[in-house]
Every structure is written in C-alpha cells, then in structure tokens.
C-alpha positions in Angstrom: 0.0 0.1 0.0 2.6 2.4 1.1 4.9 1.4 -2.2 1.6 2.2 -4.4 1.3 5.5 -2.7 5.0 6.5 -3.3 4.7 5.2 -6.8 1.8 7.6 -7.5 3.6 10.5 -6.1 6.8 9.8 -8.2 4.8 9.4 -11.3 2.7 12.5 -10.7 5.9 14.5 -9.9 7.6 13.3 -13.4 4.5 14.2 -15.2 4.3 17.8 -13.8 8.2 18.2 -14.5 7.7 16.9 -18.1 4.6 19.2 -18.8 6.4 22.4 -17.2 9.5 21.9 -19.0 8.2 20.9 -22.5 6.1 24.4 -22.2 9.1 26.2 -21.4 11.7 24.7 -23.7 10.0 25.1 -26.9 8.0 27.0 -29.4 4.2 25.7 -29.9 3.6 24.2 -33.3 1.6 27.2 -34.3 4.5 29.5 -33.4 7.0 27.2 -35.4 4.9 27.3 -38.3 4.6 31.0 -38.3 8.2 31.5 -37.4 9.1 29.2 -40.6 6.6 31.2 -42.6 8.2 34.5 -41.8 11.8 33.1 -42.3 10.4 32.2 -45.9 8.9 35.7 -46.4 12.2 37.5 -45.3 14.4 35.2 -47.5 11.8 36.3 -50.6 12.4 39.8 -49.6 16.1 39.4 -49.4 16.2 37.8 -53.0 13.6 40.2 -54.6 14.0 40.1 -58.5 15.3 43.3 -60.2 12.7 45.9 -60.5 11.1 45.4 -57.1 11.3 48.4 -54.9 12.6 47.4 -51.5 14.9 49.4 -49.4 18.4 48.0 -48.7 17.8 48.6 -45.1 14.9 46.2 -45.2 17.0 43.6 -46.9 19.5 43.9 -44.1 16.8 43.6 -41.5 15.1 40.5 -43.3 18.4 38.5 -43.3 19.1 39.5 -40.0 15.8 38.5 -38.5 16.2 35.1 -40.3 19.6 34.7 -38.6 17.9 35.7 -35.2 15.0 33.2 -35.7 17.4 30.3 -36.3 19.6 31.3 -33.4 16.6 31.4 -31.0 15.1 28.1 -32.5 18.4 26.3 -31.8 18.6 28.0 -28.3 15.4 26.5 -27.4 16.0 23.1 -28.6 14.8 22.9 -32.2 17.2 20.8 -33.9 19.2 22.7 -36.8 18.2 20.2 -39.4 14.4 20.4 -38.3 14.6 24.2 -38.3 16.4 24.1 -41.7 13.7 21.7 -43.3 10.9 23.9 -42.1 12.8 27.3 -43.5 13.5 25.5 -46.8 9.7 24.7 -47.4 8.7 28.0 -46.5 11.5 29.7 -48.7 10.0 27.4 -51.5 6.6 28.8 -50.9 7.4 32.6 -50.8 10.6 32.8 -53.2 9.9 35.0 -56.1 6.8 36.7 -54.6 6.5 40.3 -54.6 7.4 42.5 -51.5 4.4 42.5 -49.3 4.9 45.2 -46.5 1.9 44.2 -44.5 3.1 40.6 -44.2 6.7 41.6 -43.5 5.4 44.1 -40.8 3.3 41.3 -39.2 6.4 39.2 -38.9 8.4 41.7 -37.5 5.7 42.1 -34.8 5.4 38.3 -34.3 9.3 38.1 -34.0 9.5 40.8 -31.5 6.9 39.4 -29.5 8.1 35.7 -29.7 12.0 36.1 -28.8 13.1 37.6 -25.7 14.6 41.1 -26.7 13.8 40.2 -30.2 14.2 43.6 -31.7 17.6 44.3 -29.9 18.7 41.1 -31.2 17.9 41.8 -34.7 19.5 45.3 -34.4 22.7 43.9 -33.1 22.8 41.3 -36.0 22.3 44.1 -38.5 25.2 46.0 -36.9 27.5 43.1 -37.6 26.7 42.7 -41.3 29.5 45.4 -42.5 
C-alpha cells in the first residue's frame, strides 16, 4: 500500500516536471509554423527580383531576422536540421513573390513578441553585417 502511494507520487511529480519543462523549452507548433513562414517571407524579401522596390535597410533587417530566428530556435532546443527543413519549405513557398509590406510588418511584430529582446537582437545582427 505504501509503495503504491509512493509510486503514484513519483509518477505525478515526473509528469508535472515533463509538462512544465516542455512548455518552457520550446515553441508551440503554431509559433514554429509562423516563424518558418516569416523566415520564408524574409528570404523572399532578401532575394527580390530586379525591379522590385525594396529599401536596402529592409533587406538587412530581413536577413538579420532570419539569423535571429534560427539562433533562437536552436537555443530553445529545435534541431538545426528540423529548423532548416521548415525554413526551406517556407522559402520554396514564398521565393519569387513580390514584396508585401503588411506581411513583413506582421512578421516583425511576431518575432519581437516571440523572442525575448527580439528587436534588440535583430539590431545587433544588423550592426555585424558590415
């Protein structure tokens, strides 16, 4: 009887730890999907075809944000291989599309909300591009 109660306590404790660490240590599937989509949009922005109007500083911000997203994903435990596969699919989806300011601005807001100090991290990477 005592062993059964101890076993229940241990199992409950382990489940509680598993649930709490899994919610802290990662990104929800929805956030991951949105992050990949934004990475695809940013990469499409960076490689816009000639003739598209797009300020150079926005290209800098796009490529820097892609780097910050990947760095953050790896920090929280997403494997580089899984991250790259998701980004590649999103790039295939968006590559060659025209610049969409509204979508790009939504991605900026999303990244700044998702990643702690996201805006500052992007600015820091932009400064290292030169």
